[in-house]
N, C-alpha and C positions, 0 to 999 in steps of 0.2 A: 679352557676350551679354545681350540684354534678357531680363528675367525674364518668363516666360509667365504669362498669367492663369489663375487657378484655374477648372477646368471646372465648370460648374453641374451639380448632381446631376440625373440623369435623372428625368423625371416617373414616378410610379407607373404600372405597367401597368394598363390598363383591364380590368375584369371583363367588359365587353361591347363588344369592339372592332368587331363588326359593327354594333351599334346606333349606336355613335359615328360610324361611317363614313356611315350613312344620314343622321344628323343633320347631318354636315358638308356633304353634298351638298345637302341642303335649305336649310341656312343660307346657302350660297353663292348659291342662287337667290332666297332671301327674307331678305336681311340685316336687314330692318326687322322681322322676326318671329322673334327668337331663341327665343321660348317660344310655339310654336303651340298651338292647341287640341289636346289629346291625350286620347284616350279608350281606357283600358285595356279589354281583353277579359277578362271573368271568367266562369268560371274560366279561367286562362290555361294554355297547354301546360305539362306534358303532361297536365294534369288535365281540360282542356276537350276539346271534340270537334274543334276546328280547330287550325290552325298559328299563328294570329296572336296576338301578345301585346298589341298595341295599334295604333291608327290615329291619325295626326296629320292635321289639316286646316289649310290655309293659305288666306288671302284673296288670291287672284290678281287683278290688275287687268285682265288680258286684253289687248286685247278678245277676246271679251266678258268682263265681270267674272264670276269663278267661284270655287268652292271647289276646292282641289286636295288630294286625299286621298292619303296614303302609308301603306302597311302596314309592319309590323315582324313578321317571323316566317317567311316563306318561305325566307329565307337564314339562315345561321348567325349569330345575334346574339351568342352567348357563345363557347363552344368550337367548334372546327372539327370537323365530324362525319366527314369523309373527308379524311385527311391527304394522299392522293394526288391528289385532285381539284383542278383549277384554278379551279373555281367554288365559291361559298359556298352550302352547302345545296342548294336546288333551283335556284340560279342567278338568281333574280329576286325582286323585290318588286313588288306591284301598286300602281298609281296610278289615280286616277279624277278627272276634272274635271267638275263639275256646275254648271250656270248658277246664278249668285247674284243674288238680288233684294235686298230690304231686310231679310231675316232676319238676326238677330245670331248665330245658331249654325248650323252646317252640318246639312243634312237627315240625320236618323238612318237613313233607308232606304238611303242610299249605304253607310254603315258596315255595315249588315246584309248588303247584297249582297257586300261584300268579305269579310266574315267567312264567309258561306255558301260563297263560292268556296274559302276555305281549308279548310272542312270537306270539300268535295268532293275537293280534292286529297289531303287526309289519308286519306280513306276509300277512294278509288279508286286512288291511286298514279299517276294521270294528271297530267302537268305541262302548264302552258300555255306557249306560245311565240308570237312575232310571226307574225301571219297566221292563228292559230287563231280559231275562232268557237264560239259556244254559244247555242243557242235556250233562252231562259229559261222557256218554257212558260207565259208570262203576262207582264203588264206588269213592267218593270224595277222600278217602284215599285208594290207591290201595292195595288190599289184605285184607282190613278190612271187618269184618262182620257188615255191616251197611246199613241202608235203605237210607242214604243220598247219592244220585247219580245225583243230579242236583243242580244248583245254580240260584239265582236271585240277582238283584242289586238294592240297595236303598241308599238314602243319609244317611251317618253315623249319628246316632241320637245325638252324642256328638260333633264330629268335624265339621259337617256341611259343609259350604262353606266359603272360606277365599279369601281376596284380597291380591295379592302378587305384587312385583315390575314388574313381568312379566305378570300379568293378573290374572283373577279369576280362582280358583281351587276348585272343589267339591270333597270332600272325599266320595267316592262311596263304600259302604259296600257290600261285597260278603256274601250272606246268603245261607247256605246249605239247600237243600230241598229233601224230598222223591219224588219219581217219580210221585205218585198220586197228591202230592201237586204241583209239576211242571205242571202237566196236568191241575189242577184246576186254576193255574195262567193264563195259556194260554186260557182256555175256559171261564174265567170270567175276573179277574182283579188282576194283581200282588199285587197292593197296598192293595186291600181288603183281600187277603189271608194273606199277611204279618201282616195286622192289627189283624187278628184272632190269629196269632202266638204271637203277642205282648201282648195279654191278659194274657199270662202266662210267657212271656219272653220279657220284654220291649226293651232289647238291641239286640235281635235276635242273640243270641250266637249259633254258630254251635256246636252241640253235637252229636257225632257219635252214641251214644247209645239211642237217643230218638226215640219214636214211631212217626208214621205219624199223623198229625193233623186229617186226615180223619178217623182214628180209633176211634175218639170221635164222637158218634152219633149226638150230638147236632151241633158240628162244621160242620160235613159232610152235615147235612140238610141245614144249612145256606149257605154253598157253592153252593149246587145244586139249591137252590132257587135263588141265585144271578145269576147263569149261565142262568137259564130260563128267568129271568126278564131282565137282562142287556146285555146278550151276552158277547163277548170277547172284552177287551180293549187292547189286545196285538197285535200290528201290524206286529210283526216279531218273528221268532224263529230261533236261531242259531243251525245248524245241521252239522253233520260230512260230509255228502255227498249230494251235489246238484251241478250239472254241466249242461251246455247247449251249443249248437252249432247250428247256423243258416246256412243252406246250400241252394244252388240254387238261381234262380232269377225268378221273375214274378210268373206265375201260378205253377211253380215247387218249389218255395221257401218253405222250411220246417224248423221246429224247433225241434231239438232233445234234450230232457230233460232227464237227468239221476238222479235218486233219490235213496238214501239208503232207506232200508225198514223202518228204524227209522224215516227218514224224512217224509215218507208217513204216519206213525203213528201220526206225528205232524200235517200234513196237513189236514187229513180227519176231525177231530173235528172242525177245523177252517172254513171248508166249511159250517158248520151249525152256529157256534157261531160268525163268522166274516162276511162272505160273505152274509149269509142269513139275516144279519142285515144291509146290504149295505156298509160294511166296507172292505177296502183293507187288504191284508195280504201278507207277504213275507217270503220265506224260504231263510235264509242267510247261505251260506257255507263258507269254508275256503278261497276260491278265487272268487266265483261267487254267484249271487243271482237271484232268480226267483220270480216275483210278480204276484199276482192274484187279479182281481177286478170283482165285480158284475156289469153286464151291460145288456142292453136290447138285444144286438146282439153280436154274437161271432166274435172275431178277436184276432189276436196277433200281436205285434210289438216290436221291440227293441228300447227302449228309454233311452238315456244317458248310453248306455252300459249294460242295464238290460232288459231282455225280460219281457213284461207284457202280461198276458193272460186275456182278457176281457171275462168273462164267462156269457153266456146267461143263462136263467133259465134251458134250456134243457141241456146245457153243464155242469152246476153246478150239476144238478141231476145225470148226467152220471158219473161224477167223484166220487160223493158220493156213488153211488151204484155199480160201476164196476171197480174202481181202488183198487186192493187188496194189502195187505201188504205181497207181495209174489213176488219173483224174476220172471222176465218175461218182454216181450215187448208188449206194449199196444197201439193200435190205435183205438180211439173211434170216430165213425162217427160224433158225436156232436162237436168234436174238430178237424176239418179238417186241415191238414198241420202240426199237432203236433204228435210226437212219444214220448211216455213215457216209459222209461226203468227203471225197479226197480231192484236193485242189493242188495244182502244180506248185512246186517250190522253186523260186528263182534265186540264182546265185549271181551276184553283181560284182563288178570290179571297183577300183578306187573312185571312179567317176560316176558310179551308180548305174553303169550300163550292164544289162543282163548278158552274162557270158555263158550261162548254162541253165537249162530248165529240167528239173526232175519231175517225172510224172506227166 
């Protein structure tokens, strides 16, 4: 019998198997960049305010040429936090593709955006997923003259989803949108709007200088036809201001809901494109959420820590017709027991100065 070869010793276990798995996925896509530009976030978790330990940036050839950012921290980078879960941490890492010119280093605003999103997730407990959207309440790059003032999320077309020792991780790409594109995603379907963008930009690179898709007559027609035909496939919108408080007991029990004017702007189209098609909808704020449902009879209740308003046809019509995008206190007879307060939404510049007030 031939003498067997001595088995090589196993390599030492990594202290950061999740981190190594992200590196491996990126190295497979960019074998020419084994050491990308990497920017640690300080102070890092758990001492900082967000979830991200660092962000890497790769020079992607495209077309178009762009920077490809990848976060480290939404998933379990070190030890697995939930032994029973099939996903790692929150199940995703964020990516972002930004048009690249002659600059030698990646724009810092993009890293600030990704880190701010991690702060939002940590503080609110809300997670992102493919098809979700977020109004940024200002330019994606503060101080820039750009139409890109919102974002959507979709699976990264090249990194996709990977299995790691700590569970599955989806690379979720942040895609910059103009406000009318954001509205079209909400009134129709995020994936369908992104598909139209892919016809000229398959990798969905965020370009601060681009025009809105709806400035193209043909694309705008296809979007409006889709809205009329299909209604909205978006079951939630993330907004800056939505708060609620339930008071009293029995017949005096009341629900007080406070909405920013921009939140009302998001809600009103959904009363047609979601609820009129028999589909639920939620306004998701930094700390609290309010859900709306179409129903035969009016009622409201707090379920699992979230108030749900079951809107009868009369209540639905009243909201659509008599809830303005204007500051004020509104009590509609068709929604007994509910007080809606609309407060102004402020849009600020890079220095924090208010440049626009809505409502």
